[in-house]
N, C-alpha and C positions, 0 to 999 in steps of 0.2 A: 504494500500500500504506500502511496505517495505521502511523504511528510510535507506539510505546508511550511512556509517560511514567512518571517516578517521582512517585508521588502522595503529597502531604503535607497538602493542604488537607482540612479536615473535610467540606466539601461534596462533594468528589470521593470520599472514602471512604464517605460516607453513600450516595451514588448507586450505587456499586458493590455495597455490601451489600444495598441494596434490590433490585437487579437479579438478584443471585446466587441460585441454587437448590441447586447441588451444589458441595461443598467437599472436595477431597482433602487429607488431613492427613498430611504426611510426618513420620515419627518419632512417630506416635501411640502412646503407651504403653498397655498393657492394665491398668496399675495405677491404681486410682481416686485415689490421693493425688498423682499427677503432674499438672503444669500442663496438658500436652497432653490428657490424659484429661478434665480438668475443662472445658477450652475446648471440646472436641468434644461433651461431654454438653450443655453450654450451647447450642451451635449447634443440636444436634438438637432440644432443647426449644423452640427458636425457629423451627422449621420447615425447617431446612436438611438436606439429605441429606449425610451425612458418609461419605467413602470413606477408610478407614484404609489407610495405606501403612506397613507394618511387616513386614520379613522374619521368618519363623519363627512368625508368628501366622496363624490361620485366620479368626478373627472377633474384632472389638472393638466393643463397644456395639451388638451385634446386626447389624452390617454385615460382609460378607465383607472380609477384609483382603487387601491386595495386596502382593506382595514388592517391587514398584517401581512408579514411575509408568508405566513401559512396559507393565505388566500391566493397566492400566485401559483398557477399550475406549473410554471417552469418552462424551459430552462432559463437561467439567469447567469450572465457572465460575471458581473460585478454587483455587489450590494454596497451601496454608498450610504453612510449613516450620518444624518444631521440630528443627533440627540446628544445630550450631555454624557460625559464619560461614565457617570454612575448609572445611566439608563441603557448602556450598550449590551450588557450581558444577556438579557432576555432575547434581544434581536439576534445575537450570536447563536443562541440555542435554536431559534427558529431557522436560522440559516443552514444548520446542519442537514436539514431535510432537502433543501434546494441544491446543496453542493455547488455553490458558485465557484468560479476559479479564484475570486478575490473578494474579501470582505474589507471594505475601505472605510476608515474613520476619518472624517474631515478634519481640517486644520483646527487645532485646539482640543481634539478628542483623542484620548488614549485609554485603553483598558487592557492591562496585561493579562488578567484572568480570561477575558474573552479571546485574546490573541492565542493564549495557550490552548484553550478548548478547540479553537478553529484549526490551528496548525496541526494539532494532534489528529484531527480528522482529515488532513490533507488539503486544507484550504489556506491559500496564501493570504496574508494580512498586510494592509498599509495603514499606518496610524499617523495622525497629526500632519496631514498633507491635504491640500486642496486639489481635487481632481481637475477642476477647470484651470487653475493656475499651472499645474503640471502639464496638462494637455497643450496649453498655449506656449509655455516656456520651452517644451521639448519639440516644438514646431510640427505638431501633428495636425 
């Protein structure tokens, strides 16, 4: 079984972004002034399919919103999380069923317990990085 890694090197991040097609965004706000919305819109504009995960929403950015990761039938390449560090672990547990290639915690978000759980299950982890900034900075 593959062992996941915590990825920090630009070449690893670039490779995973080039490979990915579908990104589930946990905590995606329906408000255009929020970072999560702006990141999701950017990703859509760059060809990714964005799956919003936000309870009480039916649609965000033209995509059906899901109440939780458990409601996504799959497959998902990246799960991108916009929740505080202390709220990440339950989403990591949900992610185990979907088996994404990567579980990404946005800039300012780190949870070592979640990272250990995910990497042990063969899922790579990115912490404390902005997917939009990395995508743009790496020239993708």
